[in-house]
N, C-alpha and C positions, 0 to 999 in steps of 0.2 A: 307367945311370940310366933308369928307365922313362919312356916318352913318354906324356904326358897329352894326350888329345884334348879340345878344347873345342868344344862345340856351342852354337848360339844357343838362346835360350829358345824354348819352343814358340810363343808368340805372335809372336816376331820371325821364326821360321822360316816361319810360314804367311802372314805379312803383311809387306809391304815398309815400311809406315808405322809400325811399332811397336805396342805394346799397345793404345793408344787406337784406332788404325785397325782392329785386329783385333776389338775389341768392337763397333765400328760395323758391320763386315761381318756379324758374327753377328746384331746387332739387325736389320739390313736383311733377312737371310735369314729370321729368325724372323717379321718383319713380313710378308714376301712369303708365307711359309707360312700365316700367319694369314689374310691376305686370300684366299688360295686356298681355305681350309677354310670361312671364314665367309661369303664372298660380299660383295656390296655392297648399296646401297640398292635397286637395280633388282631384284636377286634376291629381297630381302625383300618388295618390293612385289608381284611376281608371285606369290610363295608366299602372301602375305596374301589376294590376290584369289581364288586357287584355294581357300584355306581357307574364306573366307566363302561362296563358291559351294557348297562341299561341306556346310557347316553349315546353310545356309538351309532346304533341304528338311526336315531333321530338326527344326529349330526350328519350322517351320510345322506339322509333324505334331503337335508338343506343343501349339501354340496351338489347332489345330483339335480336338484331343482334349479340350481344356478347355472346349468350348462345346457347347450342345445343337443338335439338328437344325434348329430354327427359326432360330437365329442364323446357322448355316452356309448356310442356304438364301437369306439376304438377298443382294441384288446386290453389296454391298460386303463383301468378306471381312474377318474380324477380323484385327487386327494386334497384339493384346495378349492376354494370358492371361485366361481366364474362371474360373468357380468350380466347374466340373463335372469337373475332371480325375480326381479320385479316384473319383467316382461312375461315370464312364465306364470307368475301368480295372477297377473291380469288376464292372460289367456285362459287359465283354468277357471277363474271366477266367472268369466263371461260365457265360455263354451259349455261349461257344465251347469250353468244356472245355479251356482252355489248359494246365491243370496236367498232364493226361494227354498233351496234344499236345506239350508241351515235353519231357517225359520220353521220349516215343517218338522225337522228333526228335533229342534228344541221343544216345540209344542208336543210332539209325540213322546219324546223321552221324559219330559216333565210330567205329563199326564199319567204315563205308565208308572213313573216313580211314586207319585203321590198316592195313586190308587193301590199300588202293590204294598207300600208301607202301611197304609191304613187297613186294608183288608187282611194282610198277613198278621198285623198286630192283634186285631180283633179275633181272628181265628186262632192264633197262637195262644192268646189268653184263654179262650174257651177250652182248647185242648189241654192247657196246662193246669187250670185252676177250677173249672166248672165241672159239675157232675151231671151227666146226661146219658141216656141209653145208647149203647153201641159206640161209645167214644173211642175205644181202642180199635174197633173194626174200621171206623171212619178214618182214623189216623193212618191205619195201614193202607187204606184205599188212596189217601192223599200221597203217601210215599210211593205207592205203586205207579202213580201217573208219571213219576220222575223217570221210570224205566222205559217209557214208551218213546221211541225215536221220533223226533219232530217230523221227519219225512213221511211217516205214516198218517199224519193228520192233515197233510197238505190238500189232498183231494176233497175230503168232506168240508174243510174250511173254505176252499175256493168255491165249492158248490153253494155253500151258505151265503158267502158275500155276493155271489152272482145272483142268487135268488133275492137278496135284499137290495140289489142294484148299488152296491158299495164299491164296485171295482174302480180303482184309481182314486179312492177317497181315503183320507187319513184314518177314519174310524175303523176301516178294515184292518189296519195295523194295530190300532190301540186296543180294540175290544178283546182279541185273543190273549193279550199280555197284561191285562189289568190285575191279575193275581197270579202268583206262582206257588207251586207246591214246595219248592225250596224255601221260599220266604216264610210260609206257614210253619214248616219244620224248624227253621232257624229261630223264629220268634218263640215257638213253643219250648224249645230247648233252653233258650235264654231265660224265659219267664219262670220256668220251673225252679231255677236256682235264685234268680234275682228278686222275685216278688214273694215275700212271705204270706202265707195264707192268713196268718193272724192279722196282718194289716188290712186285708179285704174284710175280714169279719169285724174288725174294729170300725171300719167305715160303714158297714151295714148296721152295726149297733147305734152309730151316730145318726142313723136315719137316711143315709145316702141311697139313692136308687142306682140301678145298673149304669145309667148314663154318667152319673156323677162319679161312681167308682172308676169307670174307664177313664174319664177325663182327669180326675184329681189323683188317682192312685196308679193305674196301669200305665198311662202314657209317660208320667215322670219316671217311673221305674224302668220303662223300656226304652228311654231316650237314647242311650249309647248304642243299643242294638238297632234301633230305627235308623240312626245316622249311618251305620255301616251298611245296612241293607239298602238304604236309599242310594248311597254312592255306588254300590255294586249294581243295583238295578239300572241306574242312570247310564253307567258305562255300557252295560249289556244292551240296553235299548238304543243307545247312540250307535253302537257298532253292529246292530242287527242287520243282516244282509239277506238271508235266505227268504223269509216270508215277505218283506217289503219288495224284493225283486220280482216276486210273483204277483203281488197285489197292486203294485203301483207302476206307473210308467214314467218316462223322462219328462212328461209335461207337468207332473206333480210329484217330484221325487223326494226321498230323503237323501242325506249326504252319501251314504253308501251306494244307493241306486244311481245318483248323479255321477259319481266317480266312474262307474262302468261306461258311461258315455264317452269319457276321455280316451278309453282304450279301443274305441272303434275306429275303423279306417284301415287302409291297406298298410300304411307304415305309421303306427301310433307314436306320438311324440313322448318319449319317456320322461323328458324334463318337465313337460306340462303335467303329466300324470303324477310325478313326484310332488310337484307344486300343489296339485289338487289334494293329494293325500296329506300334505303338510297343513293345508288350510282346514281339512276335515278333522285333523288331530288337535289343532290349536285350542278349540274350546274345552276339550277334556283336560289339557294341560293347565289351562287357566283355572278350571274348577278344582283341580287337585292342589294347585298352589294356594288357592284361597281357603279350601276346606280340608287340606291334608292333615293339619294339626288336630282338628276336631275328629277326623276319621281315625287317626292313629290313637288319639286319646280314648275314643269309644271302644276300639279293639282292645286296648290295654285294660280299660275298665271292665269290659266283659270277661277278659281272661281272669282278672282278679276275683270277679264275682263267681266264676266257675270254680 
């Protein structure tokens, strides 16, 4: 006669107090997880304070853009919206040539972002996982370039673009920013932790060449860091003022160069200036609203990998 083994029910096996106690344990664990994920009232209070502090400057920009220069010159600043918002937006758009400026800035920032992410990922992979002579020395040289103030490079850069006859052309702004030392260092630090060497060796054993390894192994592993670096680079390139102000003119400007034209004159119209600044900031806000979730997810994924 066959022997039949009897086992306790799953809830009885995992809990000493029976099914009801098992359900309580699970509810307690779920509640603890929920508290950990959602935080308490103190967390929400701190986040609300920071959120209000971040929104106030933008809100004041909208309020100032809706008033004329006489009202903004009064000792008491306005605390509510006026009736000149659309008039000031139209004046800023036409006077600063913002249509051309936004197209130029979008092209410049997009090109710089794509090239920086691509070159930084390739260089970061080489410094993180490949073996070659003087690798550490070259990495130190890359980091050393981050310590050079950008003001010191202005004269040789301007002489170079003048020699190439690139003055007032967009490539004069794009070429010096196509790769960044910070991007190389950032991607190198990420790939050291996130990309196992065994995965690259397995791809080599399967017959993959270097290009296939980069495309099918390195890029998927580096995607969260690439998203973060791309967003940071795009914002930096969009807000870049120092070098574009030297290399470009008001006839072919970026947004930051075009906005300087609004401040010229004997009595600059502060309402129009604030309206122009608002228009120049709007594309960045739209980009963050559309891709903010992916950026935060990439940062959190990178933090967990680290």
